[in-house]
N, C-alpha and C positions, 0 to 999 in steps of 0.2 A: 649724598648729594643727588637730588631727584633729576631725572632727565625725561623729557617728553611724557609728562603724566597723562594717564587716560582719565575717563570719567569714573571708572571703578576705583574706590578708595579703600575697600575692605578685603581681607584674605582670611580664610579659615584654614588652619594648618592641622592636619590630623597626624598625631605622633605615634610613637612606638607602641606596637601591640594592636594598632587599628588597621593596618595595611595588609600586606601578605605575610609578614612575620608573626610569630607568636608573641604574646605579651613578654616584655623584657628583652626581646631579641632584635629590636629595631636597630637600624643602622644609623639613626640621626646623630648619635654622639660620636660616630666616626668622623675623622677630620680629613678635609680636602683643602690643601693649601693653607694650613694653619687655622682654618675654621671648621667648626662642626657643620654637618649638613644642615641642621636646624638654623644656625646662624647664617649660613650662606643663603638659605631660602629667604629669611627675614630681610637681610640686608639687599638682596637682589630685588625683592618686592618693593622695599622702601625707595630704592633708587628709581624704580619705575613709577613711583608716585602713590604707592600704597601707604596709607597713614594708620589704619586701624587693623589690629591682629587679633583674631580670636583663636586660641590654641587649646587643644585637648590631647590628652595622651602624653603629656610632658610633666616633669617634676618642676618644683618651684625654683630649684637652683639654676636649671637651664633658663628659665624666664628672667631670673635675676641677673644672670650673666648677660643677657641681651640688654636689659635696662641700664647696666653699668656703662654701656657705650654711649648713653645719653644723647641719642639722635633726636634733634629738636623735632617735635611734631609727631613722633612715633608713639602710638597708644597700643598697649598689649594687655589682653584680659585672658587669664587662665581659667579654664573650666576643668574641675576635678570631678571624675566619676566616682560613684560609690560602688559601681559594679567592677568585678574583676576585669571585664573587657571594657575599656573606656568608651568604645563607640556603642551607645545604647540609646533607647528612646529618651531617657532623661537628659543625656548629654546633648542630644540633637535638639530638644526642646530649649535647653539653656543657650545653645548657639543661636537659635531662632530669636529668642528674647534679647539676646545681646546685640543683634544686628540692627535693631531700631528701624524696622521696615526698610532696610537696605534693599533696593530693587535687585541688583546683581552683585555677586562677589565671586572671588577665585577660591576654589576648593582645592587644596594642595596636600598631597601626601608627603610624609617626610622621607621618602625614598626617591626623590628626583632632584636634579640640579638643572638649572636653566639660566638664561641671560634676561635682562629687562625686556628686550624686544620680543621674547616669547609671549609675555603677558599682553603686549600691545597687539601682536598678531592674533592671539586667542580672543581678545575683546572685539576684534573686527567681525568675529563670527557671532556676536551676541544675539543676532536675530534668530539663530537656530533654537534658541530657548523657547521660542514661540511653538515649536513643533516637537521638541524632545524634552525629556525630563532633565537631562544634564548634557553638557557639551565637553568632549574630551580634546585636548591638544594632542595631536598625533604626529609621529615621525616615521619615516621609512628607515628600516634598519640597514639598508644597503650601504655598504662601506663602513659600518660602525661595529666595533667589537662588542660594545655594551648593548647587547640585544636580547637579554633574557628577562624582559619585563613580564610580569605575570598577566598582563592584560593585552593579549595579542588579538586584535579585532578582525582583521582580514588578511588575506594573503594574496600576493602578486607573484606567483612562482614560488619556487622553493626557498629562495633566499632573500625575499623582499616583503617580509611580514610588516604590516602596519601596526605600530606599537602605540600604547598610551602609557607613558612612563609615570604619570601621577599628577598631571596638571589639568584641572577642570574649571569650566565656568558654570556657575549655579545660581539659583535664587531661592526664595523661601519655599516655593512649590518643590524644589529639589529635596529639601529637608523633610517636608511632609511625606513625600513619596518614599524617601530612604527609611523614614520612621515606620512606614506601613510594612516594609520588607523586614525590618528588624523586630516587628511584633511577634513574628514566629520564633525567631532564635537570634542570638547575638551572632553577628557576621563581621568579617574583616572587610575593610573599605573596598579592596579590589574585588572581593567576592560579590558584593552588592552590585558594583558597577559592571561586573562581568554579566550579571543577569540582565542588566539594561542593554548591554551590547548585543546579547543573544535575542533579546525580546524586540530589538529594533527601537529601543527607546533612548539611545544614546547618539547625540549628533557628533559628527567628527569635523574637526578643524585642523587640517594638516598644515604644519608649520613649514614654510618654504626656505626661509633665510635665518631662522632663530636656532639657538642651541638649547636642546632639551634632552636629558639623558636620565636613565634609570639607574639608581645606586643602591638598590636593595640587597646586594650581595658584596661580600669582601672583594670578590674578583672584579665586579663592576666598579667599586670605589677606587681601585688602583688604576683601572683603565681610564675612568673619567677624570681622575686627578691629572693624569698625563695630558689629557685633551685640554683641561682647563689651563694648564701651564702653557701648552702650545698656543693657546689663543690669546696669550698676553702679548704676542708679536704685534706691531703697529703697521698699518699700511703705508705710513709715511716713512718707514725705514728705507734707507737706501740699499742698494744690492748687496754691498759688502756687510753693512750693518745687519742686514736681515739674515744673511747666510753665515756669518761668523760671529759678530758681536752679540746678536740677540740670542743665539744658541747657547753661548757661553753664559751670558747674563741670566738667562732663565735657569741654567743649572745651578748658579750661584743662589738665585732667588729661591730655589727649592730648599736650600740649606737655611737661608734667612727666615723663610716662612715658618720654620719650626721653633724660632726664637721670638723674643719680645722686641727685637730691634725695629725701630720706627723708620719710616721712609726719610724723615728729616735727618735722622742720624746718619743714614746711608748717604744722604746728599753731602753732609759735611765731611764724611770719610772720603767720598769721592774728590771733594775740593782738596783735601789734604794730599791725596795721591797726585792730583793735578799740579799743586804747588811744588811737590817733590820733583816732578818732572822739570818744571821750570827752573829749579835749582841745579838740576843735573845739566841742563842746556847752558846755564850761565857759566859753568866751569870751563867750557871750551874743550877742544880736543875730540878725537874721533870716538873713543870708548864712552866718555861722558855724554856726548851728543847721541850716540846710538842708544845708550841707556835711557836717556831722557825721552826719546821717541818711543821706546817700548813701554816705559812707564806711562806716557801720555795716551798710548793706545789702551792700556789697562784702565786708565781713568775713564776713557770713552766706553769701555765695556761696562764698568761699574755704574756709569751714568744711567744705565737702563734699569738698574735694580730697584732704585727708590720708586719709580713710577709702576714698576711691575708689582712690588709689595703693596703699594697704595691701592692699585686696581684689584689685586688679589683679595685684599682683606677689607676693601671698601672703606678706606681711610684717606681718600683723596681730600685735599684741602687747597684753598686758594693761597694760603701762606706757603704751603709746601710747593705749589707751582711756581710762585715768585722766588722762593728760596732756590729752587732748581735752576731757573734761568739765570739768576744773579751769579750763583756759584759756577755755572757753566762759563760764563763770560769772565769771571775772575781767573778761572783756569786758563782760558785763552790769553788773557792779558799777561799772566805769569809766564806762559810758555813763549809767547812772541817777544816779551821782554827779555826772557832768559836767553832765547836765540840770539837776540841782538848783542847781548853782553858777551855771550860765548864766541860770537863771530869777531867781536872786537878784541877778545883775548887772543884769538888766532891771528888776526890781522888788524893791528891798531889803526884803523882807518875811520874817520868820522862818519862816512856815509853809512856804516852799519848801524850806528846810533840813530841816524835820521830815518832809515828804513824801519828801525824798531819803533820810533815815535809814530810814524805813518801807520804802521800796523795796529798800534794801540789806538790811535785816532779812529781808524776805520772800524775796529772792533767796538769801540765805545759808541760811536754814532749809530752803528747797526743795532746795538742793544737798545739805546735810547729810542730809536724809531719803533722797533719791534715792541718794546715795553709800553710806548704810548698807544700803539694799536691794540695791544692786549688789554690795557687799562680801559680803553673806549669799548671793547667788546664785553667787558665783565658785566654781570647782572647778579641778582640775589640768589638765583638758582642755576643749576646746570653745571656741566663739567668745565674744567679749566683747560682751554685749548692753547697749545703751544705753536700750532702752525698758523702763521699769519695769512696764509694763502687760502684757508678753508672757506671763507665767505666769498671769495672772489674767482673761484676756479671756473665758473661759467660766465664770467663777465664778457668774454669775447674781445677780439681785437688785440691791440698792443698791451692792454692792461693785463689780460689773462696770460700772455706770453711772458711778460715781465715778472708777474707774481709767481707763475710756475717756475721760472728760472730761479728766483730768490729762494723758493721752497726747496729746490734741489741743492743750491749752494748752502743752505742752512743745515743740511744733514751732515752727519759726522763721518762719512766715508773718506774725507780729506786727511784723516789721521793716518791712513795707510800710505798716503803720498809722503807724509813726514818720515815714515820709516824707510820708504824707498830712497829719499834724498839722503838719509842718515847712512844707510848701507853703503852708498857711493861717496860719502864724505862731503856732501854738498848741502847740508841743512841751511846754511846761510842764504843760498839762493832760493829756498823755499820761503824765507822771510821776505825776499824781494817780491815774490808772487803774491804774498799775503799783503804786503804794503800796498800793492796796486789793486789787487782783487777785492780787499775788504773796503776800500774807499769807493771802488766801482759799485760794490754791493750795496752800501748804504745810499748812494745816489740813485740806484735802481729802486730801492725801497721807497725813498722820498718821491720819486717819479710815480710809482704805482699808487702811493698814498694821495698825491695831488690829483691824479686822474680818477 
């Protein structure tokens, strides 16, 4: 799914044997989060709005693997070189012919990993191509373990080298210039561009906010994979969810990423765990209630895995987003209904049933209003947002205050409150709070919507 597409729609990816590695020793087939580096580069570019890919230095099986993903609008052309070293005058000429007078394009080594915003930041420096042969996206290695990029352009002290991990902005003149350098002898991509850096022919565009790392060594692959998983955390996570739930769910996702399990299957498994929690609550008694609260907490942790795998493998979908929010609410209905039944088992008083129905009403109304807002926000492209507060955070006044409150209440830190009540044997009183709070919540949602 594409987000914030720029004007550049083409990427040229230079594969194994054309960068700093010798032929056949490239790292692009190594996996990060269940995808090869090559797959991660292509899907990151596609998410940023790139539609056409020209690749050389890859085998046909790798390209077929990409095409099997059937991304609508993705075009890929494989250029095969007759030379032992795929980066040659002939291959560069073939690349130039395939670009169809494309004004600018991204030139990417298969030894880097980045996020979509890196392409957008680099494109903002396109004017540098008027003065330089090529423009490199650079990062400062301060604070990063993955700092052994072969292209170290300048230094700011002993530990602050400026690195170019393998993402460049180029045009047709860049290919002509590279071809003139290759007329002497075959060279690796980083060797050619290193000459440009030394000769002052390379423009530099330092990335301030984007993720870009070099993965040309096995050491760096492991380091960068850890960072990729760490970046799966969401800014909308509550304090406890961020510091406990997310750490555990990411550890689980590291295992799931090595399998073929899909996000939607994980969503359904999470629902099964949530329904199990509801059943435990319905039995009544101290131990079943405590077990229900712990299982409910586990379902909350698992709830993060489907989104993490979807983002990690670039398989987000609107269907998956809707399935997730529907299953979340089914879990809540089962849990609140189960607590009401369990409370009635321990104390056969009709008010527990009433509180249960009020909690179900509040949860259902909240879901319907949020679903309506999400439905209104949907478009043909772009990511699926589950925070209804996203578009109104800067609305100001009462609207912003109410919307920020609803966003805080919608987070899942409340599952720890369920455990606390269960430990002291008062889960039924949590139901009372839920019956009141959930109905106040949907009224606040309605108020913010009307405003």
